[in-house]
C-alpha positions in Angstrom: 10.5 -21.8 27.7 8.1 -23.2 30.2 5.8 -26.3 30.2 2.3 -25.4 31.3 -1.2 -26.8 31.3 -3.8 -24.1 30.9 -7.3 -23.5 29.7 -7.7 -21.4 26.6 -10.7 -19.9 24.9 -10.0 -20.0 21.2 -12.2 -18.4 18.5 -12.3 -20.5 15.3 -13.6 -19.5 11.9 -14.9 -22.5 9.9 -17.4 -23.1 7.1 -20.0 -24.0 9.8 -19.6 -20.5 11.3 -17.9 -19.1 14.3 -17.3 -21.7 17.1 -15.6 -21.4 20.5 -13.6 -24.4 21.6 -12.3 -24.6 25.2 -9.3 -27.0 25.2 -7.1 -28.3 27.9 -3.7 -29.0 26.4 -0.1 -29.2 27.6 2.0 -26.9 25.5 5.5 -25.4 25.3 5.1 -21.6 25.2 7.2 -18.6 26.0 5.6 -16.0 28.3 4.0 -13.2 26.3 3.0 -10.1 28.2 1.5 -7.0 26.7 0.3 -4.3 29.2 -2.2 -2.7 26.9 -3.9 -3.2 23.6 -1.9 -1.3 21.1 -2.2 -0.2 17.5 0.5 0.8 15.0 -0.3 3.1 12.2 1.4 4.0 8.9 0.4 5.1 5.5 0.8 4.1 1.9 3.9 2.4 0.5 4.6 -0.7 -1.5 6.2 -1.9 1.8 5.9 -0.7 5.3 7.5 -1.6 8.7 5.2 -0.9 11.7 6.2 -1.1 15.3 4.5 -2.4 18.5 5.8 -4.6 21.4 5.3 -7.9 23.0 6.4 -7.6 26.6 10.0 -6.6 26.6 10.4 -7.5 22.9 9.8 -5.2 20.0 7.3 -6.6 17.6 7.7 -5.0 14.2 5.5 -6.0 11.3 6.9 -5.8 7.7 4.2 -5.8 5.0 5.8 -5.9 1.6 4.6 -6.3 -2.0 6.6 -8.1 -4.6 7.4 -7.1 -7.2 7.8 -3.6 -6.0 6.2 -2.0 -9.1 2.5 -3.0 -9.2 0.1 -1.0 -11.3 -3.2 -1.5 -13.0 -1.3 -1.8 -16.3 1.1 -4.5 -15.0 -1.8 -6.4 -13.5 -3.7 -6.3 -16.7 -0.7 -8.0 -18.3 -1.0 -11.0 -16.0 1.2 -9.9 -13.1 0.3 -11.8 -9.9 2.0 -10.1 -6.9 2.7 -11.5 -3.5 2.3 -9.8 -0.1 4.7 -10.8 2.7 3.9 -10.4 6.4 6.8 -10.8 8.7 6.6 -10.3 12.5 10.0 -9.9 14.0 12.0 -8.3 16.9 13.7 -5.4 15.3 16.4 -5.3 18.0 17.6 -8.7 16.9 16.1 -9.0 13.4 14.8 -12.4 14.5 11.3 -13.5 13.3 8.8 -14.6 15.8 7.8 -18.3 15.4 4.3 -19.8 15.2 2.5 -16.6 14.3 -1.2 -16.5 13.5 -2.2 -13.4 11.5 -5.8 -12.2 11.3 -5.7 -10.2 8.0 -8.3 -7.7 6.8 -7.9 -6.0 3.4 -10.3 -3.2 2.4 -10.7 -0.9 -0.6 -12.9 2.2 -0.4 -14.6 0.9 2.8 -15.4 -2.5 1.2 -14.0 -5.6 2.9 -12.2 -7.8 0.4 -10.5 -10.3 2.7 -11.1 -11.3 6.4 -9.2 -14.4 7.3 -6.7 -16.0 9.7 -3.5 -17.5 8.4 -0.6 -19.2 10.2 3.1 -19.5 9.5 5.3 -21.6 11.8 8.3 -19.4 10.9 6.4 -16.2 11.2 7.1 -15.2 7.6 3.8 -15.4 5.8 3.5 -14.9 2.0 0.2 -14.7 0.2 0.0 -15.0 -3.5 -2.6 -12.6 -4.9 -4.5 -13.5 -8.0 -6.5 -10.3 -8.9 -9.9 -11.2 -10.3 -12.3 -8.5 -11.5 -15.6 -9.4 -9.8 -17.5 -7.1 -12.1 -16.7 -9.4 -15.0 -18.7 -12.2 -13.2 -21.5 -9.9 -12.2 -20.5 -10.1 -8.5 -20.0 -7.2 -6.1 -16.5 -6.6 -4.7 -16.9 -8.1 -1.3 -15.1 -10.6 1.0 -17.5 -13.4 0.0 -16.3 -13.2 -3.6 -12.7 -13.9 -2.5 -11.5 -17.5 -2.6 -8.5 -19.0 -0.8 -6.5 -22.0 -2.0 -3.3 -23.8 -1.0 -1.7 -24.1 2.4 -2.2 -26.8 5.0 -5.4 -26.8 7.1 -4.8 -27.0 10.8 -6.8 -30.1 12.1 -7.8 -28.3 15.3 -8.4 -24.7 14.3 -9.3 -24.9 10.7 -6.8 -22.2 9.9 -4.6 -22.4 6.8 -0.9 -22.8 7.4 1.5 -21.7 4.6 4.5 -23.7 3.6 7.3 -23.3 1.0 5.9 -26.2 -0.9 2.3 -25.3 -0.5 1.8 -21.5 -0.6 -1.5 -19.8 0.0 -3.3 -18.1 -3.0 -6.0 -15.4 -2.5 -8.1 -14.9 -5.6 -10.6 -12.0 -5.8 -11.0 -8.3 -6.4 -7.8 -7.4 -4.4 -5.5 -5.1 -6.4 -7.9 -5.0 -9.3 -8.2 -1.2 -9.0 -5.5 1.3 -8.5 -5.1 3.4 -5.4 -4.8 2.7 -1.7 -5.7 -0.7 0.0 -6.2 -0.7 3.7 -4.5 -3.5 5.6 -5.5 -4.3 9.2 -3.4 -7.1 10.8 -4.0 -8.5 14.2 -1.6 -10.9 15.8 -3.5 -13.9 17.4 -0.6 -16.2 18.4 3.2 -16.0 18.8 5.7 -18.7 20.0 3.0 -21.4 20.0 0.4 -22.6 17.6 -2.4 -22.8 20.2 -1.7 -20.1 22.8 -3.9 -17.3 21.8 -3.2 -13.8 23.1 -6.0 -12.3 25.1 -8.3 -10.2 23.0 -7.2 -7.0 24.7 -3.5 -7.7 24.3 -3.2 -8.4 20.6 -1.0 -6.0 18.6 -2.9 -4.4 15.8 -1.2 -2.9 12.8 -3.0 -0.4 10.5 -1.5 0.2 7.1 -2.2 1.5 3.6 -0.4 0.1 0.6 -0.6 1.5 -2.9 -1.3 0.1 -6.4 -0.4 2.4 -9.2 -3.4 3.6 -11.2 -2.2 3.9 -14.8 -3.9 6.3 -17.3 -2.8 6.4 -20.9 -3.7 9.6 -22.9 -2.8 11.4 -26.1 -1.8 15.0 -26.4 -1.6 16.9 -29.7 1.4 19.2 -30.4 1.9 20.8 -33.8 -0.6 18.2 -35.3 1.4 15.3 -33.9 -0.2 12.8 -31.5 2.1 12.1 -28.5 1.3 9.3 -26.0 1.4 10.2 -22.3 1.3 7.8 -19.4 0.4 8.9 -15.9 0.7 6.7 -12.9 -0.9 7.8 -9.6 0.3 6.0 -6.5 -2.4 7.5 -4.4 -5.8 7.3 -6.0 -7.7 7.2 -9.3 -7.1 10.2 -11.7 -9.8 12.1 -13.5 -10.4 15.2 -15.7 -7.2 14.9 -17.8 -6.7 17.8 -20.1 -4.0 19.4 -22.3 -3.9 22.9 -23.7 -1.5 22.9 -26.7 -1.3 26.7 -26.7 0.1 27.0 -23.1 1.5 23.4 -23.2 -0.2 22.7 -19.9 -1.3 19.3 -18.7 -3.9 19.0 -16.0 -5.5 16.2 -14.0 -7.4 15.8 -10.7 -7.2 13.2 -7.9 -9.4 12.7 -4.8 -7.7 14.0 -1.6 -8.7 14.7 2.0 -7.4 18.1 2.9 -7.9 17.7 6.7 -4.7 19.1 8.2 -4.9 17.1 11.4 -5.2 13.9 9.3 -2.1 14.8 7.3 -0.2 15.6 10.5 -1.1 12.2 12.0 0.0 10.0 9.1 3.2 9.2 7.2 2.2 10.5 3.8 4.0 11.2 0.5 2.1 11.9 -2.7 3.7 10.6 -5.9 2.5 11.1 -9.4 4.6 10.0 -12.5 4.1 11.4 -16.0 6.0 9.6 -18.8 6.4 11.2 -22.3 8.5 9.8 -25.2 11.4 11.7 -26.6 11.8 14.0 -28.4 8.9 16.4 -28.2 8.2 20.1 -27.5 6.5 19.3 -24.2 9.7 18.1 -22.4 12.3 19.9 -24.6 13.1 22.5 -21.9 13.8 19.7 -19.4 12.0 21.5 -16.5 8.5 22.2 -15.4 6.4 24.5 -13.3 4.0 22.5 -11.2 0.9 23.6 -9.3 -1.6 22.0 -7.0 -4.9 23.9 -6.7 -3.2 26.9 -8.1 -0.4 26.8 -5.5 3.2 26.5 -6.8 4.9 23.2 -6.1 7.7 23.4 -8.7 10.3 22.4 -6.0 8.5 19.1 -5.7 8.7 18.4 -9.5 11.7 16.4 -10.7 12.5 15.1 -14.2 14.4 11.9 -15.0 15.9 12.2 -18.5 18.3 9.2 -18.1 16.3 7.0 -20.5 17.1 7.8 -24.2 13.5 6.9 -25.2 11.5 8.8 -22.7 11.3 11.5 -20.0 9.7 10.8 -16.7 8.3 13.7 -14.7 7.9 12.9 -10.9 5.6 15.0 -8.8 6.7 14.1 -5.2 5.1 16.0 -2.3 6.5 15.1 1.1 4.5 15.4 4.3 5.8 18.8 5.5 5.0 20.3 2.1 1.5 18.7 2.2 0.8 20.2 5.6 1.6 23.7 4.2 -0.3 23.0 1.0 -3.3 21.8 2.9 -3.3 24.9 5.1 -3.4 27.2 2.0 -6.0 25.1 0.3 -8.2 25.3 3.4 -7.8 29.0 3.7 -8.7 29.4 0.0 -11.9 27.5 0.5 -11.0 24.7 -2.0 -10.8 21.9 0.6 -14.6 20.9 0.4 -14.1 19.8 -3.3 -12.0 16.9 -2.0 -9.7 17.2 -5.0 -6.0 17.7 -5.6 -5.8 19.6 -8.9 -2.5 19.2 -10.7 -1.0 21.3 -13.5 2.3 20.8 -15.3 3.8 23.3 -17.7 7.2 23.4 -19.4 9.7 25.9 -17.8 10.4 26.7 -14.2 13.1 25.3 -12.0 12.2 21.6 -11.6 15.2 19.4 -10.7 16.6 17.5 -13.7 18.7 14.4 -13.3 21.1 12.7 -15.7 22.9 10.7 -13.1 20.1 8.4 -11.8 19.3 10.3 -8.6 16.9 13.0 -7.8 16.6 15.2 -4.8 18.8 12.9 -2.7 16.6 9.9 -3.6 17.9 7.1 -5.9 16.0 6.2 -9.0 15.5 2.6 -7.9 13.6 3.9 -4.9 11.4 6.1 -7.2 10.8 3.3 -9.6 9.4 1.2 -6.8 6.3 3.4 -6.6 7.1 3.5 -2.9 6.7 7.2 -2.7 2.9 6.7 -2.6 0.8 7.6 0.3 -2.0 7.4 2.7 -5.5 8.5 3.7 
């Protein structure tokens, strides 16, 4: 640690607009050196850990939703999730102190939040209160998002979170299922008022997923059977069921650009729940296809619950690259759709022990096998 008197240019966001204050203040600060501006990228989980560096220290950012299962259905039941932002040195697992986060949250290109927040311990938690702006006749934009709680900094007009006074963000965040784009820029570390130069701020780019829940009915032998589908990627459409072939189908928006898929950490996860016992799940296995291409090896069935069967369609990155290559060659890519079909039979993995394909069921239930743009 060193004592220094320096001149700093500090950008400040306030109700009066953007102001620049030049201050001369003696402060205690550790030296922070970043040789170049850097960005860290990842894609689509309910939590992600992204890496960058501050001088000779690693600067990993953990972004984590709690509870881990957040869907449009649980939100409609009053669930109010939190999002944790923790900046830490992964070599020592020690959090950085006095961290100022500039956080942007977007959905489908619309900015829902754009604010700076501070946490003296570097472990910021935002309580999210989803409010459907359409019910109030407002457009889903950042100016419809309100922020409460926390302690305002008397100099910078930035909210500081504390255990006794958490920060709550109310607005159209998490109202809809699918991917939410998080852009996090680090403004300060080690000191409340020592801002990093603009060209030396670590920037973390992430996508987190809210499960989009669709409830449908299928008819088998004159009996109506409820089916629940959760997509951890994007909104589903065009649901259908053929009771002669026993085939379920549904579509989802998807960008089939192979380069994009190669450059992201991506895992597509769809979850289909059907109550027991019924003819649709009686065989215990399924043939799965995407755009007519067989993906049965990526279909797994959890039959551990005596009340229901859960069919997981889980397509990892390597398989998505191969799939995208075939979809592009077949000329289907311009549709921008991933077309799913599920039909009883085939060789889908079935589990009765709580694990599937080397992945534990708790991991699957998190919805963490979601994925990115």
